[in-house]
C-alpha positions as a printed Julia matrix, in Angstrom:
234×3 Matrix{Float64}:
  -0.01   0.0    0.0
   1.45   3.51  -1.03
   2.27   5.75   1.77
  -0.29   8.59   2.28
   1.21  11.99   1.13
   1.09  14.77   3.55
   1.65  18.48   2.54
   1.79  21.56   4.82
  -0.06  24.09   2.82
   0.13  26.89   5.03
   1.97  27.68   8.36
   2.03  31.19   9.89
   1.12  33.19  13.16
  -1.9   35.1   14.13
  -2.71  37.25  17.2
  -4.83  36.11  20.12
  -6.44  38.47  22.48
  -6.99  37.94  26.18
  -8.86  40.26  28.54
  -6.54  41.89  31.09
  -8.28  43.68  34.05
  -7.37  46.92  35.44
  -8.55  49.19  38.24
  -8.02  53.13  38.78
  -8.71  54.29  42.32
  -8.73  58.07  43.07
  -7.74  59.12  46.46
  -7.99  62.78  47.97
  -9.81  65.67  46.59
 -11.87  64.59  43.49
 -10.71  65.86  39.9
  -7.96  67.79  41.54
  -4.54  67.47  39.54
  -2.56  64.74  41.28
   0.08  61.93  40.43
  -0.82  58.78  38.57
   0.8   55.89  40.34
   1.12  52.7   38.34
   1.52  49.17  40.22
   3.11  46.18  38.69
   2.81  43.06  40.77
   5.37  40.13  41.04
   5.07  36.65  39.41
   2.19  34.61  40.58
   0.28  37.53  41.88
  -2.87  39.17  40.53
  -4.58  42.53  40.69
  -6.7   41.54  43.9
  -3.62  40.05  45.71
  -1.31  43.12  44.86
  -3.86  45.78  45.63
  -4.18  44.25  49.11
  -0.38  44.19  49.67
  -0.15  48.09  48.49
  -3.06  49.18  50.65
  -0.95  51.39  52.58
   0.1   53.51  49.53
  -3.57  54.43  49.06
  -2.86  56.82  51.84
  -1.14  59.11  49.1
  -3.24  61.52  47.38
  -3.16  60.13  43.83
  -4.7   58.16  41.05
  -3.76  54.59  41.66
  -3.65  52.23  38.65
  -3.47  48.52  39.18
  -2.89  46.4   36.1
  -2.8   42.55  35.98
  -0.31  40.65  34.12
  -1.55  39.26  30.8
  -0.22  35.78  31.13
  -2.2   33.45  33.44
  -0.46  30.8   35.53
  -2.32  27.59  35.55
  -3.6   26.53  38.96
  -2.76  22.75  39.14
  -4.93  22.35  42.17
  -7.84  23.12  40.06
  -9.33  24.7   43.15
  -9.22  28.42  41.93
 -11.51  30.12  39.55
  -9.35  31.44  36.51
  -9.99  35.11  37.67
  -7.96  34.05  40.84
  -5.04  32.51  39.11
  -1.59  34.18  39.5
  -0.38  36.14  36.56
   2.96  36.96  34.87
   4.1   39.91  32.83
   6.31  38.31  30.26
   7.57  35.02  29.14
  11.26  34.33  29.7
  13.27  31.3   28.74
  16.75  32.59  29.5
  17.0   34.15  25.94
  17.73  37.96  26.18
  15.88  38.58  22.87
  12.77  36.77  24.23
  13.0   38.76  27.45
  13.13  42.04  25.65
  10.3   41.19  23.22
   7.99  40.16  26.07
   8.86  43.36  28.15
   8.04  45.48  25.04
   4.76  43.72  24.17
   3.64  44.28  28.02
   4.77  47.88  27.76
   2.74  48.6   24.62
  -0.63  47.44  26.15
   0.12  49.24  29.26
   0.85  52.55  27.25
  -2.58  51.96  25.62
  -4.39  51.83  28.97
  -2.51  55.0   30.13
  -3.15  57.05  27.02
  -6.84  56.44  27.41
  -6.89  57.26  31.02
  -4.93  60.5   30.58
  -7.97  61.79  28.41
 -10.38  61.67  31.41
  -8.15  62.12  34.63
  -6.07  65.14  35.77
  -2.5   63.64  36.11
   0.38  65.96  36.63
   3.12  63.27  36.98
   3.48  59.59  36.5
   5.35  57.13  38.81
   5.55  53.24  38.13
   6.11  50.94  40.94
   7.18  47.29  40.31
   8.0   44.26  42.48
  10.14  41.36  41.38
   8.89  40.55  37.89
   7.0   43.72  37.84
  10.16  45.52  38.83
  11.89  44.44  35.6
   8.86  45.73  33.75
   8.82  48.98  35.75
  12.29  49.67  34.88
  11.88  48.91  31.29
   8.78  50.92  30.97
  10.46  53.92  32.37
  13.52  53.6   30.21
  11.67  53.18  27.17
   8.52  55.37  27.82
  10.7   57.98  29.29
   8.48  60.88  27.97
   5.72  59.83  30.32
   7.48  58.75  33.42
   8.64  61.11  36.18
   9.42  58.55  38.9
  10.44  54.88  39.03
  10.39  52.48  42.04
  11.93  49.01  41.55
  11.7   46.44  44.39
  13.52  43.28  44.35
  14.87  43.47  40.67
  17.41  45.07  38.45
  17.02  48.27  36.36
  18.28  47.1   32.98
  19.92  50.14  31.74
  21.46  48.36  28.87
  18.02  48.88  26.93
  18.89  52.63  26.65
  21.73  52.04  24.39
  23.47  55.04  25.82
  20.68  57.68  25.27
  21.21  58.8   28.74
  19.93  62.36  28.08
  16.5   60.93  27.47
  16.02  59.86  31.03
  17.75  62.63  33.26
  14.35  63.86  34.18
  13.28  60.61  36.0
  14.01  59.89  39.53
  14.68  56.27  40.47
  14.29  54.5   43.87
  15.57  51.04  44.26
  14.48  48.89  47.14
  16.1   45.64  48.02
  16.31  43.11  50.65
  19.71  42.35  51.86
  18.86  38.67  52.51
  17.34  38.32  49.1
  18.6   34.91  47.63
  16.16  35.07  44.59
  17.57  38.32  43.2
  20.79  39.57  44.82
  21.16  43.11  45.53
  24.56  43.58  44.16
  23.6   43.89  40.5
  21.01  46.38  41.22
  23.49  48.37  43.39
  25.86  48.57  40.41
  23.04  49.9   38.32
  22.3   52.57  40.75
  26.04  53.69  40.77
  25.94  53.77  37.03
  22.77  55.83  36.93
  24.36  58.17  39.32
  27.61  58.48  37.36
  25.53  59.65  34.36
  24.07  62.31  36.33
  20.54  60.9   37.32
  18.86  60.89  40.65
  19.02  57.33  41.75
  18.81  56.04  45.21
  19.21  52.45  46.6
  17.88  51.29  50.03
  18.77  48.04  51.47
  16.32  46.52  54.01
  16.86  43.72  56.5
  14.38  41.67  54.37
  14.22  38.8   51.86
  12.68  38.52  48.42
   9.33  39.77  49.64
   7.02  42.9   49.51
   5.72  43.95  52.82
   5.05  46.77  55.2
   8.67  47.77  55.49
   8.76  48.41  51.79
   5.48  50.18  51.76
   6.71  52.52  54.48
  10.08  53.21  52.52
   8.03  54.1   49.34
   5.67  56.37  51.23
   8.69  58.21  52.96
  10.51  58.63  49.7
   7.28  60.1   47.99
   6.96  62.43  50.79
  10.62  63.6   50.25
   9.76  64.3   46.41
   6.67  66.26  47.24
   3.93  63.82  46.73
C-alpha cells in the first residue's frame, strides 16, 4: 500500500487576544490635579492580591492604577477560578531577545491603557512601581517610555539600563528609587547596586535602600515608598 502523502499548505502566526483587568482608584480631593501611580505585581500575583499588599500606598493623594499581568499561571490544584489565578508579565526562557520582546509587548498594552486614562483624569506626573517581575517591567517601561514617566520605584529586581543604548539624556528627568532585601537569595542586590551607581555616574537621581528583608514585598517596603514620595513632594 502506498504511503499517504502529507503536505503542509500554510503555516503562520496570528494574534490571540485575552482580557486583562485593571482598576483605577482616586484618593484625595476629586478631580484635583494629582500624580498617577501605576503598580506592577510580582510573578504569581494578580490584581486583587497586589492591591491588598499595596493598601498602605492608598494613603497618598493620587490616582492609583493597578494592572494585571497578561499571562495566566495554571492552577494545578484546580481549586481556583481563572480570575483568581496568578499572573505573569512576560515569558522568559533565558534568552535575552525573548525577554526584551515580552517586556516590549507588555509595555505596549500598558501604554494603551495610560493613553486612554490621561484623556479623562487630571494627572500631573506619573510614577511606576514594580516588584520582582513587575520591577523589571517598571524599569523597562521607564527607560523606554521616558516621555511619560517622572518617577520609577523598583523592588527586588534590576533596572536594565542596557536597553537605553547610551541615550542617557532622554531619562535625566526621571527619579529612581531601588528597594532591595539584603537577605534576598532569589535576586541578589549587588547587580542592582551597580546599576544605581551607573545611573548616578550619568548624572541621574537614583537611590538604593537596602532593607533587612528577603525577596518579599511587605509593610517595611511600603513605608519606605511612602517616606520617599513625601521627600519628593507627593
